[in-house]
VEXDOKOL-222687 format. One record per residue: residue in three letters; x negated, y negated, z negated of N, C-alpha, C, O in turn. Coordinates in steps of 0.1 Angstrom, whole numbers, padded with zeros to 4 digits, always signed. Layout:
AlaXYZXYZXYZXYZ/...
***
This chain:
Unk-0023+0007-0037-0017+0022-0039-0031+0029-0047-0029+0040-0053/Unk-0043+0023-0047-0052+0033-0053-0052+0032-0068-0043+0026-0074/Unk-0060+0036-0073-0061+0036-0090-0062+0024-0098-0070+0016-0096/Unk-0053+0024-0108-0054+0012-0115-0070+0009-0121-0078+0017-0124/Unk-0072-0005-0120-0086-0008-0125-0087-0011-0136-0080-0021-0139/Unk-0095-0006-0146-0096-0006-0159-0102-0016-0166-0114-0019-0163/Unk-0094-0022-0176-0104-0033-0182-0118-0030-0186-0122-0019-0191/Unk-0125-0039-0184-0141-0035-0183-0148-0046-0199-0147-0058-0202/Unk-0154-0035-0205-0160-0044-0216-0169-0054-0214-0171-0064-0221/Unk-0173-0048-0203-0185-0060-0199-0183-0070-0188-0177-0067-0178/Unk-0188-0086-0190-0184-0094-0179-0196-0099-0174-0207-0099-0180/Unk-0193-0105-0161-0206-0110-0151-0210-0121-0159-0200-0128-0162/Unk-0220-0124-0163-0226-0137-0163-0238-0141-0156-0243-0133-0149/Unk-0241-0152-0158-0253-0155-0151-0264-0157-0163-0261-0163-0174/Unk-0274-0151-0160-0287-0148-0171-0299-0156-0168-0303-0160-0157/Unk-0305-0159-0178-0321-0164-0178-0326-0163-0191-0321-0170-0200/Unk-0337-0156-0193-0340-0155-0207-0343-0166-0216-0347-0177-0211/Unk-0342-0163-0230-0343-0173-0238-0350-0166-0250-0357-0156-0249/Unk-0347-0176-0263-0350-0175-0276-0351-0156-0278-0359-0148-0274/Unk-0339-0156-0287-0335-0140-0294-0324-0135-0286-0322-0123-0285/Unk-0318-0143-0281-0304-0143-0272-0305-0144-0258-0315-0151-0255/Unk-0297-0139-0248-0298-0142-0238-0288-0155-0233-0277-0155-0237/Unk-0293-0162-0226-0288-0179-0224-0286-0179-0210-0294-0174-0202/Unk-0274-0186-0206-0268-0181-0191-0269-0196-0188-0266-0206-0195/Unk-0274-0194-0174-0277-0208-0164-0272-0205-0148-0274-0195-0141/Unk-0268-0214-0145-0264-0211-0128-0280-0210-0123-0290-0217-0124/Unk-0277-0196-0116-0290-0189-0109-0288-0177-0105-0284-0174-0094/Unk-0289-0168-0114-0287-0156-0109-0274-0149-0116-0268-0154-0125/Unk-0270-0134-0111-0259-0131-0117-0262-0119-0124-0269-0112-0117/Unk-0259-0113-0135-0261-0099-0140-0249-0092-0148-0239-0099-0149/Unk-0249-0083-0153-0241-0079-0163-0243-0075-0176-0251-0065-0179/Unk-0237-0082-0186-0243-0081-0201-0233-0080-0209-0221-0083-0204/Unk-0235-0077-0221-0226-0081-0233-0222-0090-0237-0232-0098-0238/Unk-0209-0095-0240-0209-0110-0245-0217-0114-0256-0222-0125-0257/Unk-0218-0102-0266-0228-0103-0279-0243-0106-0276-0249-0114-0284/Unk-0248-0101-0263-0260-0106-0259-0262-0122-0254-0274-0126-0255/Unk-0255-0128-0251-0251-0139-0248-0249-0152-0254-0237-0154-0257/Unk-0256-0161-0257-0255-0169-0267-0244-0185-0260-0240-0194-0268/Unk-0242-0184-0247-0235-0193-0245-0222-0189-0232-0217-0197-0224/Unk-0221-0175-0234-0209-0174-0226-0194-0172-0234-0194-0167-0246/Unk-0183-0176-0227-0169-0171-0229-0164-0162-0221-0169-0161-0210/Unk-0154-0153-0224-0146-0151-0217-0135-0159-0209-0130-0155-0199/Unk-0130-0169-0215-0120-0176-0208-0126-0189-0211-0127-0193-0222/Unk-0132-0198-0198-0139-0205-0202-0127-0221-0204-0133-0231-0207/Unk-0112-0220-0201-0104-0225-0201-0089-0220-0201-0087-0208-0198/Unk-0079-0229-0203-0067-0217-0207-0061-0213-0197-0054-0203-0198/Unk-0064-0220-0182-0058-0214-0170-0065-0199-0169-0059-0190-0165/Unk-0077-0198-0172-0084-0184-0172-0079-0175-0177-0078-0165-0172/Unk-0074-0178-0192-0068-0169-0200-0053-0162-0193-0050-0150-0190/Unk-0045-0175-0191-0033-0171-0185-0035-0160-0175-0029-0150-0176/Unk-0046-0164-0162-0047-0156-0153-0048-0143-0154-0041-0135-0148/Unk-0061-0139-0167-0061-0127-0171-0050-0118-0174-0049-0106-0173/Unk-0041-0126-0179-0029-0120-0186-0024-0117-0171-0023-0105-0169/Unk-0021-0123-0163-0011-0120-0153-0016-0114-0142-0007-0110-0135/Unk-0030-0113-0138-0037-0108-0127-0030-0094-0122-0029-0093-0109/Unk-0027-0086-0127-0022-0074-0124-0007-0073-0115-0006-0068-0103/Unk+0003-0077-0124+0013-0083-0115+0012-0092-0102+0014-0088-0090/Unk+0007-0105-0107+0001-0112-0097-0004-0106-0083+0000-0110-0072/Unk-0012-0095-0085-0017-0089-0073-0008-0082-0065-0008-0080-0052/Unk+0002-0076-0077+0014-0067-0069+0026-0077-0061+0033-0074-0051/Unk+0025-0087-0068+0033-0100-0060+0028-0103-0048+0035-0102-0037/Unk+0013-0106-0047+0011-0112-0034+0009-0099-0026+0012-0100-0014/Unk+0005-0085-0030+0001-0076-0020+0016-0071-0013+0017-0069-0001/Unk+0026-0070-0022+0041-0070-0017+0043-0077-0008+0047-0071+0003/Unk+0042-0093-0009+0045-0099-0001+0039-0099+0011+0046-0100+0021/Unk+0028-0098+0012+0018-0100+0025+0023-0087+0031+0022-0087+0043/Unk+0027-0078+0027+0029-0062+0031+0047-0067+0040+0050-0065+0052/Unk+0055-0072+0032+0068-0073+0040+0065-0086+0050+0073-0087+0059/Unk+0056-0095+0049+0054-0105+0059+0050-0097+0071+0057-0099+0081/Unk+0041-0088+0072+0034-0082+0083+0047-0073+0089+0051-0077+0099/Unk+0052-0063+0083+0063-0055+0084+0076-0061+0091+0079-0059+0102/Unk+0084-0070+0081+0091-0077+0088+0089-0087+0099+0097-0089+0108/Unk+0078-0095+0099+0073-0101+0109+0071-0094+0121+0074-0101+0131/Unk+0068-0084+0122+0068-0078+0134+0080-0071+0141+0081-0070+0153/Unk+0090-0068+0130+0102-0066+0134+0107-0077+0142+0109-0076+0154/Unk+0109-0089+0136+0115-0098+0142+0108-0101+0156+0115-0102+0166/Unk+0097-0102+0157+0084-0107+0171+0091-0096+0180+0097-0101+0189/Unk+0092-0082+0178+0090-0075+0189+0109-0074+0191+0113-0072+0202/Unk+0116-0075+0184+0129-0072+0187+0139-0087+0193+0148-0087+0200/Unk+0133-0097+0188+0140-0111+0191+0135-0114+0203+0141-0122+0211/Unk+0122-0108+0206+0116-0114+0218+0122-0106+0232+0118-0110+0243/Unk+0131-0096+0231+0133-0090+0240+0150-0093+0244+0158-0086+0250/Unk+0150-0105+0238+0164-0114+0243+0154-0123+0254+0142-0126+0252/Unk+0161-0128+0266+0156-0135+0276+0154-0149+0271+0144-0156+0273/Unk+0164-0152+0263+0166-0168+0261+0157-0172+0251+0155-0184+0248/Unk+0151-0161+0244+0137-0163+0233+0124-0163+0238+0117-0173+0235/Unk+0120-0152+0248+0109-0149+0257+0110-0145+0270+0120-0138+0272/Unk+0105-0147+0278+0105-0142+0292+0099-0127+0289+0106-0118+0293/Unk+0089-0124+0283+0081-0114+0284+0085-0103+0271+0082-0111+0262/Unk+0090-0092+0265+0089-0087+0251+0075-0087+0244+0065-0081+0249/Unk+0077-0093+0234+0065-0091+0224+0059-0081+0217+0056-0084+0206/Unk+0055-0067+0221+0055-0058+0214+0063-0043+0218+0070-0043+0228/Unk+0063-0034+0212+0072-0022+0213+0071-0013+0199+0065-0018+0190/Unk+0075-0004+0199+0079+0008+0186+0063+0010+0181+0061+0013+0170/Unk+0050+0009+0192+0040+0011+0184+0034-0001+0175+0028-0001+0164/Unk+0038-0008+0183+0036-0026+0172+0044-0026+0165+0042-0034+0156/Unk+0053-0020+0162+0063-0020+0146+0051-0008+0133+0050-0009+0121/Unk+0046+0001+0142+0041+0012+0132+0028+0005+0129+0024+0004+0117/Unk+0023+0000+0139+0008-0006+0134+0014-0020+0124+0006-0023+0115/Unk+0022-0026+0125+0025-0041+0119+0028-0035+0102+0023-0041+0092/Unk+0038-0022+0101+0036-0021+0087+0028-0011+0082+0029-0009+0070/Unk+0019-0003+0090+0003+0002+0085-0005-0008+0082-0014-0007+0073/Unk-0004-0016+0087-0015-0027+0087-0014-0036+0070-0023-0040+0063/Unk+0002-0038+0067+0006-0046+0055+0006-0035+0042+0010-0038+0031/Unk+0003-0025+0044+0005-0013+0036-0010-0009+0028-0011+0001+0020/Unk-0021-0017+0031-0034-0009+0024-0040-0018+0016-0052-0021+0017/Unk-0032-0025+0007-0039-0037-0001-0046-0031-0010-0055-0038-0014/Unk-0045-0020-0016-0050-0014-0029-0041-0012-0040-0042-0003-0048/Unk-0031-0021-0041-0019-0018-0051-0011-0010-0052-0012+0001-0045/Unk-0002-0011-0058+0008-0001-0058+0019-0004-0048+0023+0005-0040/Unk+0024-0018-0047+0035-0026-0038+0046-0017-0033+0051-0019-0021/Unk+0050-0006-0043+0060+0002-0041+0065+0007-0057+0058+0014-0063/Unk+0077+0002-0062+0083+0008-0073+0084+0022-0073+0082+0028-0084/Unk+0086+0029-0063+0089+0044-0065+0073+0052-0067+0070+0063-0071/Unk+0066+0042-0062+0047+0050-0065+0045+0045-0081+0038+0052-0089/Unk+0050+0034-0084+0046+0028-0100+0053+0041-0109+0046+0048-0117/Unk+0067+0042-0106+0072+0051-0114+0065+0068-0113+0063+0076-0122/Unk+0064+0068-0102+0057+0082-0098+0043+0082-0108+0041+0091-0116/Unk+0037+0073-0107+0022+0073-0113+0023+0069-0129+0013+0069-0136/Unk+0034+0066-0132+0041+0066-0147+0041+0079-0153+0037+0082-0164/Unk+0049+0087-0140+0055+0099-0147+0043+0112-0147+0044+0121-0155/Unk+0034+0112-0136+0024+0121-0132+0006+0116-0136-0003+0124-0136/Unk+0004+0105-0139-0007+0104-0139-0009+0092-0150-0020+0086-0151/Unk+0000+0088-0159-0002+0083-0174-0001+0067-0172-0003+0059-0181/Unk+0001+0064-0159+0003+0050-0160+0011+0041-0170+0023+0041-0168/Unk+0009+0033-0178+0016+0030-0191+0032+0023-0186+0036+0015-0177/Unk+0038+0028-0195+0052+0027-0192+0057+0015-0194+0067+0010-0188/Unk+0048+0006-0207+0053-0007-0209+0051-0017-0196+0056-0027-0195/Unk+0041-0011-0185+0040-0020-0172+0046-0019-0162+0045-0027-0153/Unk+0053-0009-0161+0064-0006-0151+0075-0012-0150+0080-0010-0139/Unk+0081-0019-0158+0092-0034-0154+0088-0045-0148+0093-0051-0139/Unk+0074-0048-0155+0069-0060-0150+0063-0058-0135+0065-0066-0127/Unk+0055-0046-0133+0050-0043-0118+0063-0044-0111+0063-0052-0101/Unk+0075-0038-0114+0087-0035-0102+0091-0049-0101+0094-0052-0090/Unk+0093-0057-0111+0100-0073-0112+0090-0080-0100+0095-0085-0090/Unk+0076-0079-0102+0068-0083-0094+0067-0081-0079+0064-0090-0071/Unk+0070-0068-0076+0072-0063-0064+0085-0066-0058+0086-0067-0046/Unk+0093-0067-0064+0105-0071-0059+0108-0089-0053+0112-0093-0042/Unk+0104-0095-0066+0101-0107-0060+0092-0110-0049+0096-0118-0041/Unk+0078-0104-0047+0069-0106-0039+0076-0100-0024+0073-0105-0014/Unk+0087-0089-0025+0094-0088-0013+0103-0097-0010+0104-0100+0002/Unk+0109-0102-0019+0119-0116-0017+0113-0125-0012+0120-0131-0004/Unk+0103-0129-0013+0097-0141-0009+0088-0139+0006+0087-0147+0015/Unk+0083-0127+0006+0080-0122+0020+0089-0122+0030+0087-0125+0041/Unk+0101-0117+0024+0113-0122+0037+0117-0133+0039+0122-0136+0050/Unk+0117-0144+0028+0119-0158+0031+0108-0161+0038+0113-0166+0048/Unk+0099-0161+0039+0086-0167+0046+0087-0160+0063+0086-0167+0073/Unk+0090-0149+0064+0096-0143+0078+0108-0151+0085+0107-0155+0096/Unk+0119-0153+0078+0129-0156+0081+0129-0174+0084+0138-0180+0090/Unk+0119-0180+0079+0119-0193+0079+0110-0194+0091+0113-0203+0099/Unk+0102-0186+0094+0094-0187+0110+0103-0180+0117+0099-0182+0129/Unk+0110-0175+0118+0120-0170+0130+0132-0173+0131+0138-0167+0140/Unk+0138-0184+0119+0152-0187+0120+0156-0191+0133+0165-0184+0137/Unk+0153-0203+0142+0153-0204+0154+0156-0194+0165+0165-0194+0173/Unk+0147-0185+0163+0148-0176+0173+0160-0165+0169+0163-0157+0178/Unk+0166-0165+0158+0175-0158+0151+0189-0163+0155+0199-0157+0158/Unk+0187-0175+0155+0202-0187+0158+0204-0183+0174+0216-0183+0179/Unk+0194-0181+0183+0198-0178+0197+0199-0165+0197+0203-0161+0208/Unk+0197-0157+0191+0200-0140+0194+0214-0137+0187+0220-0127+0190/Unk+0218-0145+0178+0231-0146+0168+0243-0154+0179+0253-0148+0179/Unk+0241-0163+0185+0250-0171+0189+0251-0181+0184+0261-0188+0188/Unk+0242-0187+0174+0246-0200+0167+0239-0200+0155+0234-0189+0151/Unk+0238-0213+0149+0232-0215+0133+0240-0206+0126+0235-0196+0121/Unk+0253-0208+0123+0262-0205+0111+0266-0188+0112+0273-0182+0104/Unk+0261-0183+0126+0264-0168+0126+0254-0157+0123+0246-0155+0132/Unk+0254-0149+0111+0247-0138+0107+0255-0128+0106+0266-0128+0101/Unk+0249-0117+0113+0255-0105+0115+0243-0092+0111+0231-0094+0113/Unk+0245-0081+0106+0238-0074+0102+0230-0063+0117+0219-0058+0118/Unk+0240-0063+0125+0236-0055+0138+0227-0068+0146+0217-0065+0152/Unk+0232-0080+0145+0225-0088+0151+0209-0094+0150+0201-0097+0159/Unk+0207-0094+0135+0194-0096+0132+0193-0091+0115+0182-0089+0111/Unk+0200-0090+0109+0200-0088+0097+0192-0072+0094+0188-0068+0083/Unk+0190-0066+0104+0184-0050+0104+0170-0054+0106+0162-0045+0101/Unk+0166-0064+0111+0152-0069+0113+0142-0073+0099+0130-0073+0099/Unk+0151-0074+0086+0144-0076+0075+0149-0066+0066+0140-0059+0064/Unk+0160-0062+0061+0165-0050+0054+0165-0038+0065+0163-0039+0077/Unk+0167-0026+0059+0167-0013+0067+0179-0006+0065+0185-0005+0054/Unk+0185-0002+0079+0197+0003+0082+0194+0015+0088+0184+0016+0096/Unk+0203+0027+0086+0205+0038+0090+0209+0044+0103+0222+0044+0103/Unk+0204+0048+0114+0209+0050+0125+0224+0052+0124+0228+0055+0113/Unk+0237+0051+0136+0248+0052+0131+0252+0066+0137+0264+0067+0140/Unk+0244+0076+0139+0246+0089+0143+0241+0099+0130+0243+0111+0129/Unk+0236+0092+0123+0234+0101+0109+0243+0102+0099+0251+0092+0098/Unk+0244+0112+0091+0253+0115+0079+0244+0111+0068+0231+0110+0069/Unk+0251+0109+0058+0247+0104+0044+0235+0113+0041+0225+0107+0039/Unk+0236+0128+0043+0226+0135+0037+0215+0136+0046+0207+0143+0042/Unk+0214+0131+0058+0206+0130+0066+0197+0120+0065+0185+0122+0068/Unk+0203+0110+0060+0198+0096+0057+0189+0099+0046+0177+0099+0046/Unk+0197+0103+0035+0185+0106+0023+0173+0115+0025+0163+0114+0018/Unk+0176+0124+0034+0167+0137+0039+0155+0130+0044+0144+0135+0042/Unk+0158+0119+0050+0147+0115+0062+0136+0106+0050+0124+0107+0048/Unk+0147+0097+0042+0138+0089+0031+0129+0095+0019+0119+0091+0013/Unk+0136+0108+0018+0131+0118+0009+0116+0125+0014+0106+0126+0007/Unk+0119+0129+0028+0107+0137+0031+0097+0127+0035+0085+0130+0033/Unk+0099+0115+0040+0087+0103+0043+0081+0101+0033+0068+0099+0033/Unk+0091+0099+0020+0086+0098+0008+0074+0104+0003+0064+0099-0002/Unk+0080+0118+0004+0069+0129-0001+0059+0129+0003+0050+0127-0004/Unk+0058+0130+0014+0048+0128+0024+0037+0117+0022+0026+0119+0024/Unk+0043+0106+0018+0031+0094+0015+0026+0096+0004+0013+0097+0003/Unk+0035+0099-0007+0024+0102-0022+0017+0114-0020+0006+0113-0025/Unk+0018+0122-0016+0012+0135-0013-0004+0129-0007-0014+0131-0012/Unk-0002+0121+0003-0011+0117+0011-0021+0104+0003-0033+0101+0006/Unk-0012+0099-0008-0020+0089-0014-0028+0095-0026-0039+0091-0030/Unk-0019+0110-0032-0027+0112-0044-0041+0121-0040-0050+0122-0048/Unk-0042+0127-0027-0049+0131-0019-0063+0127-0019-0074+0133-0022/Unk-0060+0111-0013-0074+0107-0008-0077+0099-0021-0087+0091-0021/Unk-0071+0100-0030-0075+0093-0046-0082+0099-0053-0089+0094-0062/Unk-0080+0115-0050-0084+0125-0059-0098+0128-0056-0103+0131-0045/Unk-0104+0126-0069-0121+0128-0066-0124+0139-0065-0135+0140-0059/Unk-0116+0153-0070-0121+0166-0064-0115+0170-0055-0114+0183-0054/Unk-0110+0161-0045-0104+0167-0036-0113+0161-0022-0107+0162-0011/Unk-0122+0158-0022-0131+0155-0008-0127+0139-0005-0129+0135+0007/Unk-0122+0129-0015-0118+0115-0008-0128+0108+0002-0140+0110+0003/Unk-0124+0102+0007-0128+0092+0017-0138+0085+0011-0134+0085-0001/Unk-0150+0080+0011-0155+0068+0008-0150+0056+0005-0142+0053+0013/Unk-0153+0047-0007-0147+0039-0013-0140+0027+0000-0128+0024+0001/Unk-0149+0024+0007-0148+0016+0016-0138+0017+0029-0132+0006+0033/Unk-0136+0032+0034-0129+0040+0042-0113+0041+0034-0103+0045+0041/Unk-0111+0039+0022-0096+0042+0018-0089+0033+0024-0077+0038+0027/Unk-0090+0022+0027-0078+0014+0035-0076+0022+0046-0064+0026+0049/Unk-0085+0025+0053-0083+0032+0066-0075+0047+0067-0068+0051+0076/Unk-0079+0053+0055-0070+0065+0053-0054+0060+0050-0045+0067+0054/Unk-0052+0051+0045-0040+0049+0040-0033+0043+0057-0023+0046+0063/Unk-0042+0037+0060-0034+0028+0071-0032+0042+0081-0021+0043+0087/Unk-0041+0052+0083-0036+0060+0091-0024+0070+0086-0017+0076+0094/Unk-0023+0071+0074-0012+0078+0066+0000+0070+0070+0010+0077+0075/Unk+0002+0058+0069+0012+0049+0067+0017+0051+0084+0028+0054+0087/Unk+0008+0050+0093+0009+0051+0109+0017+0064+0112+0026+0066+0119/Unk+0010+0070+0105+0014+0089+0113+0030+0087+0108+0039+0089+0116/Unk+0031+0085+0096+0045+0086+0090+0060+0076+0098+0072+0079+0097/Unk+0053+0066+0104+0061+0059+0108+0063+0062+0124+0073+0062+0131/Unk+0049+0067+0128+0051+0073+0144+0058+0086+0147+0060+0091+0158/Unk+0062+0094+0133+0066+0106+0136+0081+0110+0128+0088+0120+0130/Unk+0083+0098+0118+0093+0099+0109+0102+0086+0109+0112+0085+0102/Unk+0097+0077+0118+0107+0062+0115+0116+0057+0121+0121+0046+0119/Unk+0120+0065+0130+0134+0064+0138+0148+0062+0132+0156+0054+0136/Unk+0150+0073+0122+0163+0075+0116+0167+0064+0107+0178+0058+0108/Unk+0159+0061+0097+0163+0048+0088+0152+0037+0087+0151+0031+0077/Unk+0144+0036+0095+0134+0026+0097+0122+0029+0084+0116+0020+0079/Unk+0121+0042+0081+0109+0045+0073+0109+0034+0060+0098+0029+0059/Unk+0119+0030+0051+0117+0024+0038+0103+0027+0031+0092+0021+0029/Unk+0112+0039+0027+0099+0044+0018+0095+0037+0005+0085+0042-0001/Unk+0101+0027+0000+0099+0018-0007+0109+0008-0011+0115+0001-0003/Unk+0111+0007-0024+0129+0003-0026+0130-0014-0026+0140-0021-0024/Unk+0113-0021-0029+0111-0031-0028+0111-0037-0016+0116-0048-0014/Unk+0105-0028-0005+0104-0037+0008+0118-0037+0012+0122-0045+0022/Unk+0127-0029+0007+0140-0030+0012+0146-0040+0004+0150-0051+0009/Unk+0148-0038-0008+0159-0046-0014+0155-0063-0016+0163-0073-0018/Unk+0140-0064-0016+0138-0078-0016+0144-0085-0006+0154-0092-0008/Unk+0138-0083+0007+0146-0089+0019+0163-0089+0021+0169-0098+0027/Unk+0169-0076+0015+0184-0075+0015+0189-0089+0007+0198-0096+0011/Unk+0183-0091-0005+0185-0102-0013+0185-0113-0006+0194-0120-0006/Unk+0174-0116+0002+0172-0127+0008+0182-0129+0020+0185-0140+0023/Unk+0188-0118+0025+0199-0118+0039+0209-0120+0033+0216-0129+0039/Unk+0215-0116+0021+0226-0121+0014+0226-0135+0010+0237-0142+0010/Unk+0214-0141+0005+0213-0156+0002+0213-0166+0013+0213-0178+0012/Unk+0212-0157+0025+0213-0172+0036+0220-0169+0044+0218-0173+0056/Unk+0233-0162+0042+0242-0159+0049+0250-0146+0056+0260-0145+0062/Unk+0241-0139+0052+0247-0125+0056+0260-0119+0051+0268-0113+0057/Unk+0260-0123+0036+0271-0118+0029+0269-0106+0022+0259-0099+0023/Unk+0281-0102+0014+0278-0089+0007+0279-0079+0014+0277-0069+0009/Unk+0283-0080+0029+0283-0067+0039+0268-0058+0035+0268-0047+0030/Unk+0255-0065+0036+0242-0060+0034+0244-0050+0021+0237-0040+0021/Unk+0252-0050+0011+0256-0044-0001+0262-0031+0002+0259-0020+0000/Unk+0276-0037+0008+0286-0026+0006+0285-0017+0018+0295-0010+0019/Unk+0273-0016+0029+0270-0011+0040+0271+0005+0035+0263+0009+0027/Unk+0279+0013+0040+0276+0028+0041+0278+0031+0026+0270+0037+0020/Unk+0289+0027+0019+0289+0029+0004+0279+0024-0005+0278+0032-0015/Unk+0271+0012-0007+0257+0012-0015+0247+0022-0007+0239+0030-0012/Unk+0249+0020+0006+0234+0029+0012+0224+0024+0004+0216+0032-0001/Unk+0221+0012+0002+0210+0008-0003+0204+0017-0019+0193+0022-0023/Unk+0218+0017-0024+0212+0025-0037+0211+0043-0036+0204+0048-0044/Unk+0217+0051-0029+0215+0060-0025+0204+0067-0016+0198+0078-0016/Unk+0202+0056-0010+0190+0061+0001+0180+0054+0000+0170+0060+0001/Unk+0181+0042-0002+0168+0030-0002+0161+0034-0018+0149+0034-0019/Unk+0167+0036-0026+0165+0035-0041+0162+0051-0045+0151+0055-0047/Unk+0172+0056-0045+0172+0074-0047+0161+0083-0040+0155+0093-0044/Unk+0162+0074-0026+0155+0087-0016+0142+0085-0020+0135+0095-0022/Unk+0137+0073-0020+0121+0072-0022+0115+0077-0037+0103+0081-0038/Unk+0124+0076-0046+0123+0077-0059+0122+0093-0060+0111+0098-0063/Unk+0130+0099-0057+0129+0115-0059+0119+0121-0047+0112+0131-0049/Unk+0119+0114-0037+0106+0123-0028+0096+0120-0033+0088+0127-0029/Unk+0091+0113-0040+0074+0108-0044+0079+0119-0057+0074+0131-0057/Unk+0087+0117-0067+0087+0128-0077+0084+0143-0075+0078+0151-0082/Unk+0090+0145-0065+0089+0160-0058+0077+0163-0050+0074+0174-0049/Unk+0070+0153-0046+0057+0150-0037+0048+0151-0046+0039+0159-0043/Unk+0047+0145-0058+0036+0146-0067+0035+0157-0076+0025+0162-0081/Unk+0051+0163-0077+0048+0177-0082+0044+0188-0077+0038+0197-0083/Unk+0047+0189-0064+0040+0199-0056+0024+0197-0054+0016+0206-0058/Unk+0020+0187-0049+0006+0183-0051-0002+0187-0065-0012+0195-0064/Unk+0002+0181-0075-0004+0183-0089-0003+0201-0091-0013+0208-0094/Unk+0010+0207-0089+0012+0223-0090+0000+0229-0080-0008+0238-0084/Unk+0000+0225-0071-0010+0232-0059-0024+0230-0057-0032+0238-0051/Unk-0027+0218-0063-0041+0210-0059-0047+0203-0072-0058+0207-0076/Unk-0040+0193-0080-0048+0187-0088-0050+0194-0099-0043+0203-0103/Unk-0063+0187-0105-0069+0197-0116-0071+0185-0130-0074+0189-0141/Unk-0069+0173-0127-0070+0163-0136-0059+0167-0151-0048+0172-0152/Unk-0069+0162-0161-0060+0164-0174-0047+0155-0177-0038+0157-0185/Unk-0046+0142-0166-0035+0133-0170-0026+0138-0166-0016+0136-0173/Unk-0026+0144-0157-0009+0151-0152-0003+0161-0162-0008+0170-0169/Unk+0009+0158-0160+0019+0167-0171+0020+0184-0169+0023+0192-0177/Unk+0013+0184-0153+0014+0199-0149+0002+0205-0156+0004+0217-0159/Unk-0011+0199-0161-0021+0200-0166-0022+0201-0181-0032+0205-0187/Unk-0013+0197-0185-0011+0194-0201-0014+0208-0211-0007+0218-0209/Unk-0024+0209-0222-0025+0221-0226-0008+0230-0231+0000+0222-0236/Unk-0005+0239-0229+0007+0245-0236+0007+0244-0253-0001+0237-0261/Unk+0017+0251-0256+0017+0249-0271+0005+0262-0279-0001+0259-0289/Unk+0004+0273-0272-0005+0281-0277-0022+0272-0275-0031+0272-0283/Unk-0022+0268-0265-0039+0261-0264-0040+0251-0274-0051+0249-0279/Unk-0030+0243-0278-0031+0231-0284-0033+0234-0297-0042+0230-0304/Unk-0022+0244-0301-0026+0249-0315-0041+0255-0316-0047+0248-0324/Unk-0045+0262-0313-0060+0267-0311-0070+0254-0310-0081+0254-0315/Unk-0064+0242-0301-0072+0232-0299-0082+0234-0284-0093+0230-0282/Unk-0077+0239-0279-0084+0244-0268-0077+0235-0253-0066+0231-0251/Unk-0091+0234-0243-0087+0226-0233-0095+0232-0222-0104+0240-0225/Unk-0093+0227-0208-0097+0232-0197-0116+0227-0199-0121+0218-0207/Unk-0121+0235-0191-0135+0235-0193-0141+0223-0182-0139+0226-0170/Unk-0146+0212-0185-0149+0202-0175-0160+0208-0163-0160+0204-0151/Unk-0169+0216-0169-0180+0223-0158-0174+0234-0149-0180+0238-0139/Unk-0161+0238-0153-0155+0247-0142-0147+0242-0134-0144+0248-0123/Unk-0141+0229-0138-0132+0220-0128-0140+0217-0116-0151+0213-0116/Unk-0132+0221-0103-0135+0214-0090-0144+0228-0084-0149+0227-0073/Unk-0146+0238-0090-0152+0250-0087-0142+0257-0075-0129+0256-0076/Unk-0150+0265-0064-0141+0271-0055-0141+0285-0063-0150+0290-0070/Unk-0126+0291-0056-0124+0304-0063-0134+0316-0056-0138+0317-0045/Unk-0137+0325-0066-0145+0335-0061-0144+0340-0050-0131+0340-0049/Unk-0149+0344-0038-0150+0346-0023-0149+0336-0014-0148+0337-0002/Unk-0148+0325-0019-0141+0314-0008-0156+0307-0004-0156+0302+0007/Unk-0167+0307-0012-0179+0302-0010-0186+0312+0002-0193+0308+0012/Unk-0183+0324-0001-0194+0333+0008-0184+0336+0020-0189+0344+0028/Unk-0174+0332+0022-0163+0332+0034-0167+0328+0047-0158+0329+0056/
***
């Protein structure tokens, strides 16, 4: 969920002094330009070139898969263990669920199509990367759900009453998310909208360099606390998906392993109007609020020069950015 790592023009190479150019031999490591190195290449083999091209979507795939494994895994362990035929003593509670989902959501990537889309709108994330990121996130979530299902399907058989029985209320809701029965459609949407807005405001604030962000090593902890707080306070109604990939990947998996089309027709395509539209609109609104009130960076559409400033080629003064308004310093 942190800022995207820019491509570096420099590469890390092993260096030892040589004639007129730096030569590299095993030993010490330094940072230098390729032009200064007589025996360095960016891609020593074909796979290194392929890995360089796919590393960003691959990171999204792995991050989302691990996120879903942690989250749906703790769902299965907590609820399946409440059946006395599976475990004598239940293995966890609602706090365990929140810790499991919070632990999986601190990989440092987007791992969320709604975040990817929002960063493209408000932070200049390249639009050409958006489809590839979203596909990698969905695939990662699908594989993560498959890993958890493979790990727990014997316990699922016991809870459901047999190997060929698969129902949403029995075990399907352990992988994908389904709203509480007492909620109206508007309440379902609002619950996802609210949690997603808070999530993106938190993410943008802890990654805003002018807003007192946490030290680099403590950023995962800040995100952990953020997700934990959302789950502990807003997680009951819709199981706080806040992430279309986290839901759609396992939902496709459940449809494939025997839960049928009911996972998509539930409450008139609940997956679309609540799980997809709720987080996307919530994060767009949350980012709009944060950028309107707090963010000063020029990459946001809120801070783009207006027509008059563009015509006169004016821009915000870098030296003035981040300064407190008059009167606050002495207050």
